[in-house]
C-alpha positions, 0 to 999 in steps of 0.5 A, a space after each residue: 511585679 505590676 498588675 499591668 504585666 498580668 493584663 496585657 492585651 497582646 497575646 504572649 509568644 507561647 499563646 500563638 499557634 504554630 504557623 506551619 500547623 495552622 496553615 496545614 489544618 486550614 488547608 485540610 479544612 478547605 480541601 475537605 470542604 471542597 471535596 464534600 461540596 463537589 464530590 458526591 461520594 465524599 458525602 456518604 457513610 462507609 462501614 469502615 470510616 463512618 460519615 465521611 463529612 465528619 472526617 473530611 471537614 468536622 475533625 480538621 475544623 475541630 483540630 484547627 479550633 483547638 489549635 487556637 485554644 477554642 477562642 471565639 471569632 471576634 464577631 461572636 464575642 461582640 454578639 455575646 450577651 452582657 454578663 448577668 448581674 450578680 445579686 444574692 439569691 432570693 430566700 424563702 421566709 420561714 414560718 413563724 410557727 414551725 408546728 403549724 404546717 399547711 397540708 395541701 
């Protein structure tokens, strides 16, 4: 088995989300967003459901993002800072005379 098979740039068929579910969640997010922006009653908080924009936009958007396995958009990936350098952590020097301790 070669290493090239592990480092494939194309996503496998199992990594692709279900097209019908993707389309349904996209429509739910856009419909909820339109309701929150256009209908004032969709911006209220109810006793039974709580804050409606959370249920109309936030929860469908989170489900849609989870369907895509929490991947970041391509623009956000490019704006991410470079990986930090992996150097050893600095160590404290031990006192030459452990019996002599300075008290502040």
